[in-house]
C-alpha positions in Angstrom: 57.1 37.8 -67.0 59.8 36.2 -69.2 59.5 33.2 -71.2 62.6 31.1 -71.8 63.2 27.3 -72.6 64.3 24.9 -70.7 66.1 21.7 -73.0 68.6 18.9 -73.1 71.1 19.6 -75.7 72.1 15.6 -76.5 74.1 15.1 -79.9 70.4 13.7 -81.6 68.8 16.7 -81.4 69.2 20.0 -82.8 72.5 21.4 -82.3 72.8 24.5 -80.0 74.1 27.0 -83.1 70.9 26.4 -84.6 69.0 26.4 -81.6 70.0 29.7 -79.9 69.5 32.1 -83.4 66.3 30.7 -83.6 65.5 31.2 -79.5 66.6 35.2 -80.4 64.4 35.4 -83.6 61.4 34.5 -81.3 61.9 36.8 -78.5 62.9 34.3 -75.8 64.4 35.7 -73.1 66.9 32.7 -72.2 67.6 29.0 -73.0 68.8 26.9 -69.8 70.5 23.5 -70.0 70.1 20.3 -68.2 73.3 18.1 -66.9 74.3 14.9 -66.1 78.1 13.7 -66.6 77.0 10.2 -67.2 75.1 7.6 -66.2 75.8 4.5 -64.4 74.4 1.1 -66.0 74.0 -0.4 -62.3 71.6 2.1 -61.2 69.1 1.7 -58.3 68.2 5.3 -57.7 64.3 5.9 -58.8 63.9 8.6 -61.8 62.1 11.3 -60.0 59.7 11.5 -63.1 58.6 7.5 -62.8 59.2 4.9 -65.0 62.1 4.7 -67.4 64.9 7.1 -67.6 64.6 9.2 -70.5 67.3 8.5 -73.5 68.3 12.3 -73.2 70.0 12.1 -69.6 72.2 9.3 -71.4 73.1 11.6 -73.9 73.4 14.8 -72.7 76.0 17.4 -73.5 78.7 19.3 -71.3 76.6 22.6 -70.8 79.1 24.9 -70.5 80.7 23.7 -73.4 77.2 24.0 -75.5 76.7 27.6 -74.2 80.2 28.9 -75.2 79.5 28.1 -78.6 75.6 29.8 -78.3 77.2 32.2 -77.1 79.0 33.5 -80.1 75.8 32.9 -82.4 73.3 35.0 -80.3 73.6 38.7 -78.7 71.0 38.8 -76.2 69.9 35.5 -75.0 70.8 34.6 -71.1 72.6 31.1 -71.1 71.7 29.3 -67.8 72.2 26.1 -65.9 69.2 24.3 -65.1 70.8 22.9 -63.4 74.7 21.5 -62.9 75.1 19.1 -60.7 78.3 20.9 -58.7 78.3 18.3 -56.2 79.9 16.4 -58.5 82.2 18.8 -60.2 85.6 20.5 -59.7 84.7 23.7 -57.7 88.0 25.7 -59.0 87.4 24.5 -63.0 83.9 25.4 -62.7 84.4 28.5 -61.2 86.5 29.4 -64.3 83.9 27.7 -66.6 81.2 30.1 -65.4 83.2 33.1 -65.2 84.5 32.5 -68.9 81.4 32.2 -70.3 79.6 35.0 -68.7 83.4 36.8 -70.2 82.4 35.4 -73.3 79.3 36.1 -73.5 79.2 39.5 -72.2 77.6 39.0 -69.2 74.9 36.8 -70.0 75.3 33.8 -67.6 73.1 33.0 -64.9 74.4 29.5 -62.8 71.9 27.4 -62.0 73.1 24.4 -59.5 71.5 21.3 -57.5 72.3 18.2 -55.5 71.0 16.1 -57.7 69.2 12.5 -57.4 71.1 10.3 -58.6 73.4 8.6 -56.0 75.6 6.1 -58.3 76.0 8.9 -60.9 77.5 10.8 -57.3 79.0 7.8 -56.2 81.5 7.6 -59.3 82.4 11.2 -58.4 83.3 10.8 -55.0 80.4 12.4 -53.8 79.2 11.2 -50.5 75.1 12.0 -50.8 74.4 12.1 -46.9 76.7 15.4 -47.0 75.9 17.2 -50.5 73.9 19.7 -49.1 76.7 21.0 -46.7 78.9 20.6 -49.9 77.0 22.2 -52.0 77.0 25.3 -49.8 80.7 25.1 -49.1 81.2 25.0 -53.2 79.2 28.4 -53.6 80.8 30.4 -51.1 84.2 29.2 -52.5 83.2 29.7 -56.0 82.0 33.8 -55.0 85.5 34.0 -53.3 87.1 33.4 -56.3 84.8 35.3 -58.5 85.2 38.4 -56.4 88.9 38.2 -54.8 91.9 39.1 -56.3 93.8 36.9 -54.1 90.9 34.0 -53.1 91.3 31.4 -50.0 88.9 29.7 -48.8 89.0 27.4 -45.6 85.8 24.8 -44.8 85.3 21.1 -44.3 84.5 19.8 -48.1 86.3 23.1 -49.8 89.9 24.2 -48.9 92.6 25.9 -50.6 95.1 28.5 -49.8 95.2 32.0 -51.4 94.9 32.3 -55.4 94.4 33.9 -58.6 91.9 33.5 -61.1 90.9 35.1 -63.8 88.5 35.7 -65.9 86.6 37.5 -63.2 82.6 37.2 -64.4 81.5 40.5 -66.0 78.6 40.5 -63.7 78.9 42.1 -60.4 79.4 40.6 -57.8 79.0 37.6 -59.7 76.3 35.8 -62.4 72.9 34.9 -60.7 72.8 32.6 -58.7 69.9 30.3 -58.7 69.0 26.9 -56.5 67.2 23.9 -58.2 65.1 21.6 -56.1 62.1 21.7 -54.1 61.1 22.8 -50.5 64.8 22.5 -49.3 66.2 24.3 -52.2 64.1 27.0 -51.5 65.1 27.2 -47.9 68.5 27.0 -48.8 67.8 29.7 -51.4 66.2 31.9 -48.7 69.5 31.3 -46.3 71.8 32.6 -48.7 69.9 35.0 -50.1 70.0 33.5 -53.8 67.4 32.7 -56.5 65.3 29.5 -56.5 64.4 27.1 -59.8 61.6 25.0 -59.1 60.1 22.5 -61.7 56.8 23.6 -62.8 53.4 22.1 -61.3 51.2 20.8 -63.9 47.9 22.6 -62.6 47.5 26.2 -62.3 45.6 25.9 -59.0 49.1 24.1 -57.5 50.6 27.2 -58.3 50.2 29.1 -54.9 51.2 26.0 -53.2 54.6 25.2 -54.6 55.6 29.3 -54.2 54.3 29.2 -50.5 57.9 28.4 -49.2 59.4 31.8 -50.5 56.1 33.8 -49.9 57.3 36.9 -48.3 60.7 36.6 -49.1 62.8 38.3 -51.5 63.8 35.3 -53.6 64.0 35.5 -57.2 62.4 32.6 -58.7 62.8 31.0 -62.0 60.2 28.1 -62.7 61.8 25.4 -65.2 60.2 22.7 -67.5 57.1 24.5 -67.6 54.4 23.2 -70.2 52.9 25.7 -72.3 49.6 25.8 -70.9 48.3 29.0 -70.8 46.3 28.3 -67.4 49.5 27.4 -65.7 51.0 30.4 -66.9 49.0 32.9 -66.0 48.8 31.6 -62.8 52.7 31.6 -62.5 52.3 35.2 -63.9 49.7 36.5 -61.1 52.3 35.0 -58.6 54.8 37.1 -59.2 57.1 34.7 -60.9 60.1 36.6 -62.2 60.5 33.7 -65.2 59.5 30.4 -66.3 61.0 28.4 -69.1 59.0 25.8 -71.0 60.1 22.3 -71.4 61.6 21.9 -75.2 61.5 18.0 -76.0 64.7 17.0 -78.1 64.2 16.5 -81.3 65.9 17.5 -85.0 66.1 21.2 -86.2 62.9 21.4 -88.4 60.3 19.8 -85.3 62.1 21.9 -83.3 61.7 24.9 -84.7 58.0 24.0 -85.6 57.9 23.7 -81.7 59.3 26.7 -80.9 56.7 28.2 -83.4 53.9 27.2 -80.8 56.0 28.1 -78.1 56.3 31.7 -79.4 52.6 31.9 -79.6 51.7 31.5 -76.5 54.6 33.5 -74.9 53.3 36.4 -77.1 51.2 37.3 -74.8 53.2 37.8 -71.4 55.9 40.3 -73.3 55.6 43.5 -71.4 
């Protein structure tokens, strides 16, 4: 089982250019970055984790700019979004960002996407939360056209563009791996679209089988994100055949983060083949 890290990069914690090499030096497989464009001051949507919204949500860096800088100082690290809020983004610009990241990293991009939970954030982008799932389906289909067709066009209910040229194309063929972030609905979308699934990690080893039941029997790659470094939970995911887990890395200054990575590396060592 591959072991990576998931975190919020902000203006207050370790820099991406320090974090990326530190992860490679310690043998981690990947880095997945969270995204929020902004947090509306008048917010009614409850934080899914309960309680007050953590400070990192207000200060997260743009994932593609950050991952681009990390690509320049690493050689092997898989560079993922965990997850991009695609429904709040322009699909043509985002297709170019993903392809550019894959190009400059030599084919190391992984594109995790989700429909989000903050309805006020969506509204500021003109996104209707009632139709965000259908929008995501069309966006992914349109991006695939842009990545794979020299002359790409798409005509749907929400996404519509006439024939266009768009380069660079991704290094990975037919395109970087796509993972759908979320719970059971996301798992069903991944199955239907033939993509991967990124669920949030569970806290008890006994809950792993139940979480993965939705994709049992389907050929769905699974990356479980924001997992605690609990060997019992990690053992359960490994036994269940999960491809990758990413450990939840708190956003802290560089020295503290490096100490945490040393602790994580000691736990992760047992899963390296």
